[in-house]
C-alpha positions as a Python dict, from the first residue, in 0.01 Angstrom:
ca = {
    (1, 'X'): (0, 0, 0),
    (2, 'X'): (-317, -209, 2),
    (3, 'X'): (-576, -128, 264),
    (4, 'X'): (-715, -404, 479),
    (5, 'X'): (-1086, -458, 427),
    (6, 'X'): (-1312, -720, 579),
    (7, 'X'): (-1578, -715, 311),
    (8, 'X'): (-1572, -827, -52),
    (9, 'X'): (-1938, -816, -149),
    (10, 'X'): (-2262, -672, -19),
    (11, 'X'): (-2599, -753, -172),
    (12, 'X'): (-2964, -700, -99),
    (13, 'X'): (-3309, -768, -238),
    (14, 'X'): (-3562, -488, -278),
    (15, 'X'): (-3935, -500, -338),
    (16, 'X'): (-4108, -263, -582),
    (17, 'X'): (-4130, 4, -309),
    (18, 'X'): (-3750, -27, -247),
    (19, 'X'): (-3792, -193, 92),
    (20, 'X'): (-3500, -410, 196),
    (21, 'X'): (-3635, -764, 205),
    (22, 'X'): (-3304, -941, 251),
    (23, 'X'): (-2940, -843, 294),
    (24, 'X'): (-2637, -1066, 256),
    (25, 'X'): (-2271, -1100, 188),
    (26, 'X'): (-2049, -895, 412),
    (27, 'X'): (-2320, -641, 501),
    (28, 'X'): (-2233, -611, 871),
    (29, 'X'): (-1858, -590, 805),
    (30, 'X'): (-1918, -310, 555),
    (31, 'X'): (-2142, -127, 802),
    (32, 'X'): (-1878, -159, 1076),
    (33, 'X'): (-1601, -29, 847),
    (34, 'X'): (-1812, 278, 775),
    (35, 'X'): (-1920, 349, 1133),
    (36, 'X'): (-2266, 228, 1034),
    (37, 'X'): (-2360, 39, 1350),
    (38, 'X'): (-2723, 147, 1311),
    (39, 'X'): (-2717, -1, 959),
    (40, 'X'): (-2655, -357, 1074),
    (41, 'X'): (-2854, -618, 878),
    (42, 'X'): (-3094, -689, 1163),
    (43, 'X'): (-3181, -319, 1186),
    (44, 'X'): (-3237, -235, 818),
    (45, 'X'): (-3469, -514, 706),
    (46, 'X'): (-3804, -367, 606),
    (47, 'X'): (-3665, -15, 576),
    (48, 'X'): (-3661, 180, 251),
    (49, 'X'): (-3330, 180, 64),
    (50, 'X'): (-3361, 555, 7),
    (51, 'X'): (-3338, 606, 385),
    (52, 'X'): (-2980, 481, 350),
    (53, 'X'): (-2880, 682, 41),
    (54, 'X'): (-2744, 1023, 141),
    (55, 'X'): (-2837, 1326, -67),
    (56, 'X'): (-3155, 1408, -260),
    (57, 'X'): (-2978, 1408, -597),
    (58, 'X'): (-2815, 1071, -528),
    (59, 'X'): (-3154, 931, -423),
    (60, 'X'): (-3311, 1059, -745),
    (61, 'X'): (-3042, 898, -962),
    (62, 'X'): (-3062, 570, -769),
    (63, 'X'): (-3441, 568, -810),
    (64, 'X'): (-3397, 622, -1187),
    (65, 'X'): (-3164, 322, -1202),
    (66, 'X'): (-3400, 99, -1003),
    (67, 'X'): (-3707, 209, -1201),
    (68, 'X'): (-3539, 146, -1536),
    (69, 'X'): (-3423, -201, -1431),
    (70, 'X'): (-3777, -286, -1315),
    (71, 'X'): (-3930, -154, -1638),
    (72, 'X'): (-3682, -304, -1887),
    (73, 'X'): (-3610, -627, -1698),
    (74, 'X'): (-3243, -572, -1790),
    (75, 'X'): (-2943, -560, -1555),
    (76, 'X'): (-2761, -233, -1489),
    (77, 'X'): (-2386, -232, -1413),
    (78, 'X'): (-2143, 42, -1327),
    (79, 'X'): (-1807, 95, -1169),
    (80, 'X'): (-1796, 351, -887),
    (81, 'X'): (-1601, 457, -580),
    (82, 'X'): (-1712, 415, -223),
    (83, 'X'): (-1431, 572, -21),
    (84, 'X'): (-1395, 579, 351),
    (85, 'X'): (-1170, 843, 509),
    (86, 'X'): (-886, 588, 515),
    (87, 'X'): (-946, 386, 199),
    (88, 'X'): (-1012, 433, -170),
    (89, 'X'): (-1251, 155, -263),
    (90, 'X'): (-1329, 80, -626),
    (91, 'X'): (-1658, -104, -655),
    (92, 'X'): (-1897, -246, -911),
    (93, 'X'): (-2272, -218, -865),
    (94, 'X'): (-2504, -456, -1047),
    (95, 'X'): (-2881, -419, -1028),
    (96, 'X'): (-3057, -733, -1151),
    (97, 'X'): (-3431, -777, -1205),
    (98, 'X'): (-3603, -1066, -1029),
    (99, 'X'): (-3956, -1206, -1038),
    (100, 'X'): (-4242, -1016, -874),
    (101, 'X'): (-4078, -676, -945),
    (102, 'X'): (-3799, -746, -699),
    (103, 'X'): (-3443, -633, -756),
    (104, 'X'): (-3111, -778, -645),
    (105, 'X'): (-2844, -513, -592),
    (106, 'X'): (-2485, -633, -561),
    (107, 'X'): (-2183, -423, -467),
    (108, 'X'): (-1851, -600, -536),
    (109, 'X'): (-1520, -468, -406),
    (110, 'X'): (-1278, -446, -700),
    (111, 'X'): (-981, -279, -531),
    (112, 'X'): (-895, -107, -204),
    (113, 'X'): (-597, 119, -131),
    (114, 'X'): (-493, 338, 157),
    (115, 'X'): (-557, 707, 109),
    (116, 'X'): (-338, 995, 217),
    (117, 'X'): (-460, 1182, 524),
    (118, 'X'): (-661, 1480, 404),
    (119, 'X'): (-843, 1573, 719),
    (120, 'X'): (-1043, 1421, 1001),
    (121, 'X'): (-1290, 1240, 777),
    (122, 'X'): (-1631, 1359, 670),
    (123, 'X'): (-1997, 1322, 742),
    (124, 'X'): (-2311, 1386, 543),
    (125, 'X'): (-2536, 1681, 618),
    (126, 'X'): (-2827, 1780, 398),
    (127, 'X'): (-2763, 2117, 234),
    (128, 'X'): (-2394, 2133, 328),
    (129, 'X'): (-2192, 2387, 129),
    (130, 'X'): (-1950, 2128, -8),
    (131, 'X'): (-2087, 1858, -240),
    (132, 'X'): (-1933, 1513, -292),
    (133, 'X'): (-2030, 1288, -583),
    (134, 'X'): (-2191, 968, -457),
    (135, 'X'): (-2045, 767, -744),
    (136, 'X'): (-1684, 887, -788),
    (137, 'X'): (-1610, 1069, -463),
    (138, 'X'): (-1502, 1391, -636),
    (139, 'X'): (-1573, 1723, -465),
    (140, 'X'): (-1739, 2017, -634),
    (141, 'X'): (-1514, 2323, -625),
    (142, 'X'): (-1558, 2660, -792),
    (143, 'X'): (-1331, 2540, -1075),
    (144, 'X'): (-1506, 2203, -1127),
    (145, 'X'): (-1512, 1858, -973),
    (146, 'X'): (-1182, 1728, -831),
    (147, 'X'): (-1054, 1419, -656),
    (148, 'X'): (-981, 1543, -302),
    (149, 'X'): (-715, 1280, -250),
    (150, 'X'): (-516, 1383, -556),
    (151, 'X'): (-528, 1757, -494),
    (152, 'X'): (-377, 1746, -147),
    (153, 'X'): (-641, 1993, -31),
    (154, 'X'): (-800, 1937, 306),
    (155, 'X'): (-1122, 1741, 270),
    (156, 'X'): (-1427, 1924, 408),
    (157, 'X'): (-1565, 1775, 729),
    (158, 'X'): (-1928, 1814, 622),
    (159, 'X'): (-2058, 1733, 274),
    (160, 'X'): (-2388, 1688, 97),
    (161, 'X'): (-2397, 1414, -165),
    (162, 'X'): (-2483, 1471, -528),
    (163, 'X'): (-2385, 1340, -870),
    (164, 'X'): (-2116, 1501, -1085),
    (165, 'X'): (-2174, 1558, -1459),
    (166, 'X'): (-1926, 1284, -1558),
    (167, 'X'): (-2102, 1021, -1346),
    (168, 'X'): (-2441, 1138, -1472),
    (169, 'X'): (-2317, 1074, -1828),
    (170, 'X'): (-2188, 727, -1738),
    (171, 'X'): (-2516, 639, -1567),
    (172, 'X'): (-2729, 777, -1850),
    (173, 'X'): (-2525, 583, -2107),
    (174, 'X'): (-2581, 257, -1917),
    (175, 'X'): (-2951, 336, -1870),
    (176, 'X'): (-2984, 401, -2243),
    (177, 'X'): (-2816, 65, -2310),
    (178, 'X'): (-3068, -124, -2097),
    (179, 'X'): (-3361, 76, -2241),
    (180, 'X'): (-3257, -17, -2596),
    (181, 'X'): (-3206, -381, -2496),
    (182, 'X'): (-3546, -381, -2328),
    (183, 'X'): (-3718, -246, -2639),
    (184, 'X'): (-3536, -496, -2860),
    (185, 'X'): (-3612, -795, -2640),
}
């Protein structure tokens, strides 16, 4: 059954210090769907993007992506998941270089489906015992990284965000592609 979503695309422009200069698309609808009232467009302008990325490891990886796009002047693209407690959302992120070391970051909704109930939802807390990948939504368990919605296990209520090894490989492969293209061009 398809989930009902109000947003299709969110995009923003960053300066070289990752400050949000402009936000557009369905930014406010996305914030509302994710209980992000404080993240409304009028409230985030001028703030640093990293203040809105949960988890130190996820911030580090995002900074690597942004830095490499600025340095190579090549666009970075990747598919990822951005689930809410009720919806599985498959997304595509594109980071595009602009003049004056600015970056345009676009998040396009590719697909949205209802998820089975696996608990009361979750929230981020730095240093939480359970870790959730910021790019695929898998949870780190003692036996590896698993999709919480396919295991039927109760989703933890508190998670820290990180990056699983599979997503790190995907990101590194795309970064290597833009580095090679940057050296060739």
